[in-house]
C-alpha positions, 0 to 999 in steps of 0.5 A: 863740386865745392863751388856749387855748394858755395854758390847755393849757399851764397844765393839769397834766400827769401823768408816770409815774415809775419809782418808781410802776411798780416797786412791790413785789409785793403793794403798792398804788399810792398812789391806791388806797384801803386797804380795796380788796384787790389784783387778781390778774392772770389770763390771759384764757381762752375762753368754753368754759373759763370756763363748762364747765371740766369739758368742757375738763378732760375733753377734756384727759384724753382728749387725753392718753389718746389720745397714750399709746395712740398711742405704744403702738399705734405701738411694737407695730406691725411694719415693712413692710420685712422685707428678705430674711427675709420673701422667703426665708422664704416668707412668702405673702400672699393677696389674697383674705381674708374677715377682717382679720388682727391686723396689719390690725386693729392698723393700723385701730385706730391710724388711728382713735386718730390721728384722735381725737388730732388732732381732740381737739387741734384742739378743745382749741386752740379752747377756750382752755385 
């Protein structure tokens, strides 16, 4: 048993030093052959981002367009609280309508764009870009 302890104590130990870890940018460590180019550190990407970059970039474009459309649609809508001006002015709203008005269609389109924004944002978060 003493022989095992002596063999373990005699084994060379590798201790990293601060000089080896603090290399200048682009410099090779001393144990790398001269003909090997340095490898750039790249952030890991998801499978879809690696194999179908056109899909992830297309989804990112749809995401940006839907965000801009949502901002525009929310900016042009009127508020529900008109205060006394709506009641004094004699605004009449009928509960029976055959077709939707412009404001109702605008609400519907805004809802669709909002759902598109959330779904594409969720899908983009899963792709890993």
